[in-house]
Structures are given as structure tokens and as C-alpha cells.
MMTF fields as JSON, N, C-alpha, C and O atoms, coordinates in Angstrom:
{
  "mmtfVersion": "1.0.0",
  "mmtfProducer": "UNKNOWN",
  "numBonds": 295,
  "numAtoms": 296,
  "numGroups": 74,
  "numChains": 1,
  "numModels": 1,
  "chainsPerModel": [1],
  "groupsPerChain": [74],
  "chainIdList": ["A"],
  "bondAtomList": [4, 2, 8, 6, 12, 10, 16, 14, 20, 18, 24, 22, 28, 26, 32, 30, 36, 34, 40, 38, 44, 42, 48, 46, 52, 50, 56, 54, 60, 58, 64, 62, 68, 66, 72, 70, 76, 74, 80, 78, 84, 82, 88, 86, 92, 90, 96, 94, 100, 98, 104, 102, 108, 106, 112, 110, 116, 114, 120, 118, 124, 122, 128, 126, 132, 130, 136, 134, 140, 138, 144, 142, 148, 146, 152, 150, 156, 154, 160, 158, 164, 162, 168, 166, 172, 170, 176, 174, 180, 178, 184, 182, 188, 186, 192, 190, 196, 194, 200, 198, 204, 202, 208, 206, 212, 210, 216, 214, 220, 218, 224, 222, 228, 226, 232, 230, 236, 234, 240, 238, 244, 242, 248, 246, 252, 250, 256, 254, 260, 258, 264, 262, 268, 266, 272, 270, 276, 274, 280, 278, 284, 282, 288, 286, 292, 290],
  "bondOrderList": [1, 1, 1, 1, 1, 1, 1, 1, 1, 1, 1, 1, 1, 1, 1, 1, 1, 1, 1, 1, 1, 1, 1, 1, 1, 1, 1, 1, 1, 1, 1, 1, 1, 1, 1, 1, 1, 1, 1, 1, 1, 1, 1, 1, 1, 1, 1, 1, 1, 1, 1, 1, 1, 1, 1, 1, 1, 1, 1, 1, 1, 1, 1, 1, 1, 1, 1, 1, 1, 1, 1, 1, 1],
  "groupList": [{"groupName": "UNK", "atomNameList": ["N", "CA", "C", "O"], "elementList": ["N", "C", "C", "O"], "formalChargeList": [0, 0, 0, 0], "bondAtomList": [1, 0, 2, 1, 3, 2], "bondOrderList": [1, 1, 2], "singleLetterCode": "X", "chemCompType": "L-PEPTIDE LINKING"}],
  "groupTypeList": [0, 0, 0, 0, 0, 0, 0, 0, 0, 0, 0, 0, 0, 0, 0, 0, 0, 0, 0, 0, 0, 0, 0, 0, 0, 0, 0, 0, 0, 0, 0, 0, 0, 0, 0, 0, 0, 0, 0, 0, 0, 0, 0, 0, 0, 0, 0, 0, 0, 0, 0, 0, 0, 0, 0, 0, 0, 0, 0, 0, 0, 0, 0, 0, 0, 0, 0, 0, 0, 0, 0, 0, 0, 0],
  "groupIdList": [1, 2, 3, 4, 5, 6, 7, 8, 9, 10, 11, 12, 13, 14, 15, 16, 17, 18, 19, 20, 21, 22, 23, 24, 25, 26, 27, 28, 29, 30, 31, 32, 33, 34, 35, 36, 37, 38, 39, 40, 41, 42, 43, 44, 45, 46, 47, 48, 49, 50, 51, 52, 53, 54, 55, 56, 57, 58, 59, 60, 61, 62, 63, 64, 65, 66, 67, 68, 69, 70, 71, 72, 73, 74],
  "secStructList": [7, 7, 5, 7, 6, 6, 6, 7, 7, 5, 7, 3, 3, 3, 3, 3, 3, 7, 6, 6, 7, 7, 3, 3, 3, 3, 3, 3, 7, 7, 7, 3, 3, 3, 3, 3, 3, 3, 3, 6, 6, 6, 6, 3, 3, 3, 3, 3, 3, 3, 3, 2, 2, 2, 2, 2, 2, 2, 2, 2, 2, 7, 2, 2, 2, 2, 2, 2, 2, 6, 6, 7, 7, 7],
  "xCoordList": [-105.312, -104.997, -104.826, -104.172, -105.411, -105.275, -103.88, -103.497, -103.127, -101.754, -101.366, -101.733, -100.639, -100.168, -99.0, -98.083, -99.031, -97.965, -96.662, -95.594, -96.709, -95.487, -94.938, -93.765, -95.763, -95.258, -95.291, -94.554, -96.135, -96.249, -97.112, -97.158, -97.796, -98.661, -99.817, -100.362, -100.208, -101.327, -102.056, -101.735, -103.04, -103.85, -103.006, -102.008, -103.427, -102.711, -103.584, -104.809, -102.967, -103.691, -103.818, -102.83, -105.039, -105.301, -106.155, -106.458, -106.535, -107.356, -108.597, -108.527, -109.739, -110.934, -110.849, -110.52, -111.137, -111.132, -112.537, -113.017, -113.185, -114.551, -114.547, -113.494, -115.745, -115.883, -115.34, -114.826, -115.455, -114.927, -113.461, -112.925, -112.815, -111.384, -111.03, -109.899, -111.997, -111.706, -111.172, -111.765, -110.049, -109.391, -109.6, -109.332, -110.084, -110.256, -109.545, -109.431, -109.069, -108.32, -109.268, -110.385, -108.789, -109.518, -108.513, -107.349, -108.958, -108.087, -108.387, -109.546, -107.338, -107.472, -107.123, -105.962, -108.147, -107.934, -107.527, -107.96, -106.681, -106.282, -107.206, -107.839, -107.275, -108.14, -107.347, -106.622, -107.479, -106.731, -107.646, -108.769, -107.15, -107.872, -107.008, -105.784, -107.643, -106.926, -107.018, -108.112, -105.869, -105.826, -104.88, -103.849, -105.254, -104.357, -103.606, -104.212, -102.291, -101.466, -100.618, -99.987, -100.61, -99.809, -98.352, -98.043, -97.451, -96.016, -95.384, -95.247, -94.996, -94.481, -93.16, -92.882, -92.345, -91.067, -91.261, -90.459, -92.33, -92.628, -93.674, -93.918, -94.291, -95.334, -96.502, -97.016, -96.923, -98.029, -98.646, -98.094, -99.804, -100.47, -99.971, -99.619, -99.943, -99.603, -100.735, -101.125, -101.263, -102.32, -101.698, -100.937, -102.025, -101.443, -102.527, -103.546, -102.309, -103.128, -102.456, -101.331, -103.134, -102.543, -103.461, -104.684, -102.856, -103.645, -104.01, -103.408, -104.999, -105.412, -104.302, -104.192, -103.485, -102.348, -101.329, -100.74, -101.118, -100.227, -100.723, -99.937, -102.029, -102.607, -102.397, -102.057, -102.595, -102.385, -100.933, -100.646, -100.011, -98.594, -98.161, -97.352, -98.693, -98.37, -98.87, -98.189, -100.034, -100.532, -99.591, -99.462, -98.936, -98.068, -96.673, -96.19, -96.007, -94.611, -94.397, -93.314, -95.403, -95.279, -95.023, -94.458, -95.452, -95.374, -93.939, -93.59, -93.108, -91.725, -90.916, -90.163, -91.062, -90.334, -90.808, -90.009, -92.102, -92.65, -92.172, -91.824, -92.151, -91.671, -90.183, -89.721, -89.429, -87.985, -87.718, -86.743, -88.569, -88.433, -88.494, -87.806, -89.319, -89.468, -88.682, -88.793, -87.896, -87.058, -87.841, -87.46, -88.94, -89.781, -89.612, -89.616, -89.466, -89.428, -90.803, -91.446, -91.247, -92.586, -92.49, -93.499],
  "yCoordList": [-51.94, -52.919, -54.286, -54.404, -55.306, -56.667, -57.175, -57.249, -57.524, -57.957, -58.894, -58.657, -59.94, -60.879, -60.268, -59.715, -60.368, -59.8, -60.574, -59.99, -61.843, -62.652, -62.708, -62.405, -63.091, -63.277, -62.006, -61.891, -61.041, -59.806, -59.943, -59.037, -61.073, -61.285, -60.309, -60.015, -59.791, -58.867, -59.121, -60.067, -58.278, -58.509, -58.413, -57.694, -59.152, -59.201, -58.633, -58.743, -58.034, -57.525, -58.641, -59.286, -58.867, -59.941, -59.384, -58.192, -60.237, -59.832, -60.703, -61.922, -60.063, -60.785, -60.93, -59.967, -62.106, -62.323, -62.763, -63.808, -61.966, -62.262, -63.283, -63.679, -63.697, -64.65, -64.064, -64.794, -62.745, -62.086, -61.689, -60.946, -62.181, -61.994, -60.541, -60.107, -59.795, -58.46, -58.611, -59.303, -57.958, -58.096, -56.826, -55.716, -57.015, -55.901, -56.239, -57.404, -55.199, -55.42, -55.704, -55.191, -56.54, -56.824, -57.203, -57.469, -57.23, -57.596, -59.009, -59.415, -59.752, -61.048, -60.811, -60.595, -60.854, -60.604, -61.888, -62.979, -61.744, -62.899, -63.01, -62.034, -64.19, -64.457, -64.193, -65.068, -62.986, -62.592, -62.687, -62.183, -63.34, -63.499, -62.928, -63.059, -62.299, -61.813, -62.905, -63.302, -63.385, -64.49, -64.18, -63.531, -64.659, -64.622, -65.948, -67.015, -65.871, -67.079, -67.168, -66.192, -68.344, -68.566, -68.778, -69.625, -67.995, -68.124, -68.659, -67.912, -69.94, -70.526, -69.91, -69.902, -69.395, -68.805, -67.54, -67.25, -66.786, -65.567, -65.795, -64.913, -66.966, -67.342, -66.356, -65.946, -65.974, -65.043, -65.189, -65.852, -64.554, -64.52, -63.323, -62.286, -63.477, -62.402, -62.333, -63.356, -61.136, -60.952, -60.638, -59.68, -61.454, -61.312, -61.361, -62.03, -60.653, -60.802, -61.86, -61.665, -62.968, -64.104, -64.559, -64.462, -65.059, -65.701, -67.096, -67.612, -67.698, -69.033, -70.051, -71.027, -69.84, -70.719, -70.584, -71.577, -69.346, -69.134, -69.894, -70.518, -69.838, -70.508, -72.01, -72.634, -72.604, -74.053, -74.426, -75.45, -73.616, -73.917, -73.744, -74.523, -72.728, -72.533, -73.709, -74.127, -74.255, -75.446, -76.627, -77.482, -76.669, -77.803, -77.672, -78.618, -76.505, -76.393, -75.465, -75.46, -74.682, -73.777, -72.347, -72.098, -71.414, -70.003, -69.486, -68.643, -69.966, -69.484, -69.926, -69.133, -71.183, -71.692, -71.009, -70.739, -70.731, -70.089, -68.641, -68.181, -67.923, -66.538, -66.482, -65.565, -67.452, -67.503, -67.753, -67.234, -68.542, -68.836, -67.561, -67.445, -66.599, -65.344, -64.187, -63.049, -64.468, -63.439, -62.403, -61.233, -62.827, -61.907, -62.193, -63.349, -61.136, -61.308, -61.006, -60.029, -61.857, -61.682, -60.767, -60.476],
  "zCoordList": [-77.709, -78.732, -78.071, -77.035, -78.668, -78.17, -78.508, -79.676, -77.466, -77.669, -76.533, -75.382, -76.84, -75.827, -75.071, -75.679, -73.737, -72.917, -73.043, -72.863, -73.34, -73.415, -74.829, -75.046, -75.795, -77.154, -77.979, -78.958, -77.605, -78.375, -79.618, -80.45, -79.746, -80.913, -80.892, -79.828, -82.077, -82.189, -83.497, -84.216, -83.811, -85.008, -86.281, -86.328, -87.309, -88.582, -89.688, -89.635, -90.674, -91.827, -92.857, -93.21, -93.335, -94.301, -95.434, -95.461, -96.354, -97.498, -97.586, -97.43, -97.84, -98.26, -99.771, -100.462, -100.292, -101.734, -102.134, -101.695, -102.962, -103.376, -104.511, -105.011, -104.901, -106.003, -107.305, -108.153, -107.46, -108.665, -108.507, -109.329, -107.457, -107.196, -106.84, -107.057, -106.296, -105.783, -104.368, -103.54, -104.098, -102.797, -101.971, -102.431, -100.743, -99.815, -98.516, -98.136, -97.84, -96.605, -95.449, -95.395, -94.52, -93.286, -92.212, -92.512, -90.961, -89.841, -89.367, -89.29, -89.052, -88.387, -86.922, -86.576, -86.061, -84.641, -83.936, -84.306, -82.907, -82.116, -80.91, -80.507, -80.35, -79.205, -77.933, -77.46, -77.373, -76.184, -74.971, -74.982, -73.928, -72.671, -71.549, -71.573, -70.574, -69.388, -68.332, -67.932, -67.885, -66.928, -65.778, -65.955, -64.593, -63.438, -63.422, -63.331, -63.511, -63.602, -62.333, -61.927, -61.717, -60.513, -60.905, -61.742, -60.287, -60.537, -59.254, -58.286, -59.226, -57.989, -57.519, -56.32, -58.44, -58.05, -57.213, -56.325, -57.499, -56.74, -55.658, -54.835, -55.652, -54.703, -54.745, -53.704, -55.973, -56.14, -57.527, -58.404, -57.704, -58.994, -59.804, -59.241, -61.125, -62.049, -63.072, -63.636, -63.312, -64.295, -65.648, -65.779, -66.663, -67.993, -69.059, -68.884, -70.164, -71.356, -72.218, -72.681, -72.433, -73.134, -74.26, -74.156, -75.34, -76.372, -75.882, -74.94, -76.529, -76.114, -76.352, -75.61, -77.369, -77.597, -76.466, -76.039, -75.975, -74.836, -73.613, -72.9, -73.373, -72.203, -72.273, -71.268, -73.454, -73.603, -73.389, -72.769, -73.89, -73.729, -72.278, -71.774, -71.606, -70.187, -69.365, -68.429, -69.682, -68.991, -69.187, -68.311, -70.343, -70.662, -70.048, -69.426, -70.213, -69.771, -68.586, -68.001, -68.218, -67.083, -67.527, -68.592, -66.687, -67.052, -67.043, -67.869, -66.137, -66.056, -67.263, -67.828, -67.663, -68.828, -70.106, -71.003, -70.188, -71.382, -71.482, -72.57, -70.366, -70.37, -70.669, -71.349, -70.169, -70.442, -71.92, -72.464, -72.584, -74.009, -74.839, -75.854, -74.409, -75.143, -74.518, -74.974, -73.485, -72.865, -72.081, -72.039, -71.455, -70.691, -69.2, -68.777, -68.414, -66.965, -66.403, -66.786, -65.492, -64.908, -63.759, -63.116]
}
């Protein structure tokens, strides 16, 4: 199952709505990428499954601060 290691985000159940207003179930998949992230506190790389939003936020505030925000230990 595609799931973010830090935030725990995964696919969501949604509805397709046709022109005649018939509703059918479908999945909204998230964009999960496997990335090696450098953690300066441990002086090593950590391999994580991250969403693209996670990757952008890690670039902005750092992997340690982002993991601390969600209560995850690397």
C-alpha cells in the first residue's frame, strides 16, 4: 500500500459523478516517492517513502523538524 512514512497519508475513497448524477466509488491515489534523505543529526542517509508535498516541506524546513512535527523518530 502506498503510504507516507512520516505523515501516514494514504489513498482516499472518492466518488465519480457522471453527467446523469450517478455516483460510483473510486480511489484517489497519492504521489508517493521513495527518497534517500540526509539526516545531519545522525550523519547518514535514511530511505523514506514520502509524498511530493512531504518532499517540498522537507526542502523548506528540514527532515528533523518535519519528523518532529508529526512525532516520528528517524
